[in-house]
KELUM-146497 format. One record per residue (C-alpha): y negated, x, z negated. Coordinates in nm, 4 decimals, padded with zeros to 6 digits. Each point is the difference from the previous one (the first is absolute). Example, Ala and Ser with C-alpha at 12.3 -4.5 7.8 and 13.67 -1.06 7.14 Angstrom:
2
       yy       xx       zz
  00.4500  01.2300 -00.7800
 -00.3440  00.1370  00.0660
//
This chain:
327
       yy       xx       zz
 -02.0899 -00.4309 -03.0483
  00.3496  00.0169 -00.1437
  00.2931  00.2035  00.1248
  00.3363 -00.1694 -00.0020
  00.3576  00.0953  00.0803
  00.2393 -00.2745  00.0925
  00.3626 -00.0324  00.1028
  00.0826 -00.2730  00.2496
  00.3624 -00.0994  00.0546
  00.0943 -00.1949  00.3121
  00.3654 -00.0699  00.0802
  00.1038  00.3003 -00.2047
 -00.2575  00.2323  00.1595
 -00.2436  00.1628 -00.2414
 -00.3487  00.0964  00.1104
 -00.2062  00.2284 -00.2207
 -00.3657 -00.0340  00.0950
 -00.3030  00.1629 -00.1544
 -00.3099 -00.1906  00.0859
 -00.3516 -00.0651 -00.1198
 -00.1370 -00.3481 -00.0657
 -00.3396 -00.0250  00.1675
 -00.1761 -00.3286  00.0627
  00.3307 -00.1824 -00.0563
  00.1616  00.1875  00.2918
  00.2969  00.2313 -00.0477
 -00.0586  00.3338  00.1705
  00.2181  00.3090  00.0177
 -00.1370  00.2944 -00.1916
 -00.1089  00.3127  00.1826
  00.2643  00.2683  00.0493
 -00.1369  00.3117  00.1615
  00.3082  00.1582  00.1502
 -00.0482  00.2526  00.2828
  00.1727 -00.0669  00.3331
  00.3339  00.1752  00.0409
 -00.0311  00.3570  00.1251
  00.3085 -00.0162  00.2185
 -00.0198 -00.1582  00.3421
  00.3726  00.0020  00.0697
  00.3028  00.0491 -00.2169
  00.3758 -00.0053  00.0356
  00.1501 -00.3016 -00.1700
  00.3462  00.0536 -00.1419
  00.2538 -00.2771 -00.0349
  00.2070 -00.0525 -00.3108
  00.2747  00.2010  00.1713
 -00.2280  00.3029  00.0350
 -00.0238 -00.0281  00.3796
 -00.3088 -00.0710  00.2063
 -00.0322 -00.3762 -00.0104
  00.0384 -00.0677  00.3734
  00.2404  00.2791  00.0942
  00.1842 -00.0918  00.3220
 -00.1708 -00.3357  00.0423
 -00.1640 -00.1184  00.3223
 -00.3299 -00.1705 -00.0761
 -00.2338 -00.1751  00.2451
 -00.3691 -00.0412 -00.0827
 -00.2671 -00.2055  00.1755
 -00.3677  00.0895 -00.0195
  00.1030  00.3618 -00.0553
 -00.2837  00.1765  00.1833
 -00.2378 -00.0114 -00.2957
 -00.0608 -00.1259 -00.3510
  00.2867 -00.1098 -00.2206
  00.2450 -00.0055  00.2909
 -00.0580  00.3675  00.0790
  00.0089  00.0964 -00.3677
  00.3334 -00.1803 -00.0293
  00.1365  00.1757  00.3088
 -00.0851  00.3390 -00.1507
  00.1472 -00.0811 -00.3395
  00.3127 -00.1606  00.1467
  00.0608  00.3086  00.2155
 -00.0453  00.2243 -00.3046
  00.2652 -00.2085 -00.1707
  00.2566  00.0530  00.2731
 -00.0555 -00.2988  00.2303
  00.0248  00.0058  00.3762
 -00.2877 -00.1999  00.1396
 -00.0775 -00.2418  00.2804
 -00.3720 -00.0697 -00.0211
 -00.2219 -00.2197  00.2116
 -00.3638 -00.0903  00.0414
 -00.2183 -00.1599  00.2650
 -00.2420  00.2959 -00.0029
  00.1548  00.2416  00.2496
 -00.2060  00.3133 -00.0690
  00.0128 -00.0343 -00.3774
  00.3747 -00.0632  00.0155
  00.0530  00.3140  00.2084
 -00.1924  00.2015 -00.2581
  00.1991 -00.1537 -00.2849
  00.3289  00.0852  00.1721
 -00.1167  00.3572  00.0625
 -00.1090  00.0392 -00.3621
  00.3334 -00.1281 -00.1267
  00.2035  00.2179  00.2352
 -00.1987  00.3059 -00.1088
  00.1478 -00.0490 -00.3479
  00.3534 -00.0192  00.1384
  00.0312 -00.3779 -00.0041
  00.2449 -00.1744  00.2332
 -00.2313 -00.2634  00.1471
 -00.0114 -00.2327  00.2994
 -00.3396 -00.1479  00.0926
 -00.0499 -00.3154  00.2076
 -00.3155 -00.1841  00.1009
  00.0546 -00.3615 -00.1088
 -00.2143 -00.3099 -00.0307
  00.1747 -00.1857 -00.2822
 -00.1504 -00.3268  00.1258
  00.2396  00.0289  00.2967
  00.3561 -00.1033 -00.0812
  00.1367  00.1779  00.3066
 -00.1649  00.3281 -00.1003
  00.1295 -00.0294 -00.3558
  00.3537 -00.0818  00.1162
 -00.0049  00.2914  00.2446
 -00.1258  00.2408 -00.2677
  00.2721 -00.0943 -00.2485
  00.2676  00.0197  00.2705
 -00.1259  00.3454  00.1007
  00.0020  00.1082 -00.3645
  00.3649 -00.0953 -00.0457
  00.0953  00.1540  00.3339
 -00.1723  00.3259 -00.0966
  00.1135  00.0315 -00.3626
  00.3141 -00.2136  00.0004
 -00.1089 -00.2298 -00.2827
 -00.2910 -00.1453 -00.1972
 -00.0020  00.0172 -00.3803
 -00.3517 -00.1022 -00.0906
 -00.3320 -00.1236  00.1296
 -00.3610 -00.0126 -00.1110
 -00.2144 -00.2554  00.1802
 -00.3540  00.1231 -00.0627
 -00.1856 -00.0677  00.3270
 -00.3072 -00.2158 -00.0622
 -00.3558 -00.0771  00.1009
 -00.2664 -00.1553 -00.2204
 -00.2238 -00.1653  00.2612
 -00.0909  00.0254  00.3672
 -00.3641  00.1042 -00.0356
 -00.2324  00.1654 -00.2478
 -00.1132 -00.3005 -00.2013
  00.1388 -00.2268 -00.2677
  00.0518 -00.3489  00.1447
  00.0079 -00.3156 -00.2055
  00.2451 -00.2708  00.1003
 -00.2733 -00.2242  00.1400
 -00.0903  00.2766  00.2481
  00.3527  00.1227  00.0700
  00.1120  00.0144  00.3623
  00.3486 -00.0938  00.1161
  00.0291  00.3444  00.1556
 -00.0563  00.1866 -00.3276
  00.2290 -00.2307 -00.1967
  00.2826  00.0299  00.2523
 -00.0298  00.3767  00.0445
  00.0001  00.0889 -00.3689
  00.2943 -00.2292 -00.0739
  00.1911  00.1231  00.3050
 -00.0056  00.3555 -00.1367
  00.0012 -00.0496 -00.3767
  00.2486 -00.2870 -00.0228
  00.1827 -00.0732  00.3246
  00.0395  00.3729  00.0619
  00.1675  00.0406 -00.3388
  00.2375 -00.2853  00.0838
  00.0855  00.1600  00.3360
  00.0764  00.3262 -00.1798
  00.2139 -00.1554 -00.2739
  00.1923 -00.2018  00.2588
  00.0786  00.3053  00.2110
  00.0709  00.2276 -00.2971
  00.2398 -00.2294 -00.1828
  00.2044 -00.0518  00.3168
  00.0900  00.3699  00.0168
  00.0411  00.0807 -00.3711
  00.3770 -00.0269  00.0104
  00.0623  00.1845 -00.3278
 -00.2812 -00.1447 -00.2061
 -00.3462  00.1433 -00.0346
 -00.3460 -00.0357 -00.1454
 -00.3204 -00.1429  00.1469
 -00.3457  00.0411 -00.1515
 -00.2824 -00.2175  00.1308
 -00.3703  00.0560 -00.0545
 -00.1808 -00.2885 -00.1610
 -00.3282  00.0665 -00.1803
 -00.2000 -00.0965 -00.3047
 -00.1503 -00.2357  00.2601
  00.3422 -00.1653  00.0067
 -00.0311 -00.0850 -00.3685
 -00.3569 -00.1271  00.0027
 -00.2634 -00.1126  00.2501
 -00.2785  00.2116  00.1447
 -00.3156 -00.1467  00.1492
 -00.0339  00.0719  00.3709
  00.3599  00.1171  00.0465
  00.1913 -00.3268  00.0335
  00.2422  00.1109  00.2751
  00.0849  00.3214 -00.1849
  00.0503 -00.1682 -00.3374
  00.2026 -00.2858  00.1473
  00.2287  00.2440  00.1817
  00.0499  00.2156 -00.3079
  00.0786 -00.3067 -00.2140
  00.2544 -00.1068  00.2618
  00.1618  00.3447  00.0087
  00.0967 -00.0550 -00.3635
  00.1726 -00.3277  00.0881
  00.1670  00.1653  00.2984
  00.1179  00.2873 -00.2189
  00.1554 -00.2253 -00.2614
  00.1644 -00.2209  00.2611
  00.1440  00.3005  00.1836
  00.1297  00.1356 -00.3309
  00.1932 -00.3212 -00.0632
  00.1356 -00.0197  00.3536
  00.1190  00.3611  00.0171
  00.1177  00.0743 -00.3525
  00.3626 -00.0795  00.0784
 -00.0127  00.2649  00.2730
 -00.1234  00.2663 -00.2395
 -00.3524  00.0023  00.1417
 -00.2823  00.0113 -00.2521
 -00.3508 -00.1176  00.0935
 -00.3033  00.0723 -00.2176
 -00.3755  00.0268  00.0419
 -00.2839  00.2125 -00.1305
 -00.3465 -00.1460 -00.0520
 -00.2533  00.2845 -00.0025
 -00.3503 -00.0385 -00.1328
 -00.2862  00.2317  00.0988
  00.1742  00.3003  00.1575
 -00.1935  00.2738  00.1807
  00.1200 -00.0703  00.3532
 -00.1992 -00.0277  00.3241
  00.0378 -00.3799 -00.0144
 -00.1358 -00.0222 -00.3539
 -00.2861  00.2359  00.0843
 -00.1031 -00.2246  00.2888
  00.0172 -00.3022 -00.2284
 -00.2026  00.1711 -00.2707
 -00.2649  00.1253  00.2418
 -00.0714 -00.3482  00.1362
 -00.3223 -00.1215 -00.1663
  00.0826 -00.2791 -00.2403
 -00.1806 -00.0782 -00.3236
  00.2362 -00.2166 -00.1988
  00.1465  00.0193 -00.3469
  00.3529  00.0709  00.1192
 -00.1079  00.3059  00.1976
 -00.1653  00.1353 -00.3147
  00.3153 -00.0690 -00.1999
  00.2083  00.2133  00.2376
 -00.2176  00.3146 -00.0154
  00.1493  00.3108 -00.1669
 -00.2484 -00.0087 -00.2878
  00.1209 -00.3494 -00.0888
  00.3631  00.1119 -00.0245
  00.1750  00.0933 -00.3222
  00.1017  00.3362  00.1500
 -00.3428  00.0481  00.1612
  00.1471  00.0594  00.3452
  00.1733 -00.1650  00.2929
  00.3623  00.0669  00.0813
  00.1364  00.2529  00.2473
  00.2453 -00.0831  00.2817
  00.2543  00.2384 -00.1512
  00.0127 -00.2075 -00.3170
  00.1053 -00.3122  00.1904
  00.2381  00.2113  00.2088
  00.1769  00.1166 -00.3161
  00.0623 -00.3618 -00.1000
  00.1318 -00.0819  00.3481
  00.2360  00.3001 -00.0051
  00.1440 -00.1238 -00.3279
  00.0564 -00.3495  00.1418
  00.1637  00.1443  00.3118
  00.2318  00.2161 -00.2082
  00.3279 -00.0835 -00.1707
 -00.1769  00.0367 -00.3347
 -00.1388 -00.3490  00.0688
  00.3422 -00.1398  00.0911
 -00.0335 -00.3003 -00.2348
 -00.3527 -00.0971  00.1043
 -00.0644 -00.2568  00.2715
 -00.2508 -00.2770  00.0634
 -00.2570  00.1750 -00.2197
 -00.3695  00.0590  00.0639
 -00.1576  00.3070 -00.1553
 -00.3786  00.0082 -00.0348
 -00.1178  00.3589  00.0395
 -00.3399 -00.0026 -00.1630
 -00.1773  00.0223 -00.3319
 -00.1864 -00.2986 -00.1322
 -00.3772  00.0149  00.0333
 -00.1645  00.0146 -00.3404
 -00.1954 -00.3149  00.0660
  00.2831 -00.2143  00.1363
  00.1442 -00.2400 -00.2591
  00.3390  00.0856 -00.1435
  00.1237 -00.3320  00.1383
  00.0129  00.1601  00.3474
  00.2588  00.2463 -00.1306
  00.1987 -00.2856 -00.1458
 -00.0172 -00.1854  00.3317
  00.1487  00.3006  00.1791
  00.2696  00.0357 -00.2652
  00.0791 -00.3706  00.0070
  00.0752  00.0212  00.3718
  00.2715  00.2565 -00.0656
  00.1298 -00.1866 -00.3046
  00.0360 -00.3153  00.2094
  00.1759  00.2015  00.2686
  00.2472  00.1336 -00.2543
  00.0620 -00.3478 -00.1427
  00.0497 -00.1287  00.3534
  00.2625  00.2658  00.0624
 -00.2007  00.1926  00.2566
 -00.0760  00.3184 -00.1902
  00.1773  00.2125 -00.2509
 -00.1873  00.2862 -00.1594
//
């Protein structure tokens, strides 16, 4: 076994990667870093103010997981919030929790697969707060039942439902949000590591998350002249209720083993607050020259070839070359 350090330069971007050569496969070396102790933190902008001070931000899928973590962090950073979710009781609890911290928050039960409900929610948001500065479209489902389904066994119902929420719902939201962002704004969409690669048994989810990236980059081009930035995050294994359900489904395949905490360079999965911090940055004016970009929010598994990292990077390089992203 030999240990090697290499520098890879692609379109002026330098990647420093430590890896071990084992069986002719490049693998990341083990880095045993503990998870961050803080659950929430106040992010300061380069002006010294809270990053979202005075901004009105709407968030879908905000009753739990990354959406709720983002709502909490955005409120801590000065945002006024309009949050929605299809889960009525969980949404009510989320609103109560946020208000208990002093947040200015409006909660609405919304099925993002319904264009009329989305349009009504955005209209109510603007009527209530007087404007809309930013949006995070994080509502998603992974499947309609408790089993992985290969394409040959996939029902029309499952395909249509997952895409209606994870893709069409994002389009409905972007369409409504951009219509009312009169003074510019920022939109962050949730893709996934599943939007950068395939996953056996999750075709509808992966297809939708791939398409969200195309939708994000197209919306960025269409709305740039109006001062509206559109970006996406692509989380990997994050400890959310959705990921826990996915992980707990019995499935003995190599990819499932690759995504376990012990296989990760940091020896852990991510926390919702870590993705929320990235989203807050993209929503803030600190990211004012970034649009059309997709940010993977994950560490590389130790036993995934380095080429996967380069594939992810190449997507953003191509976006920059194409004029969609500036970072």
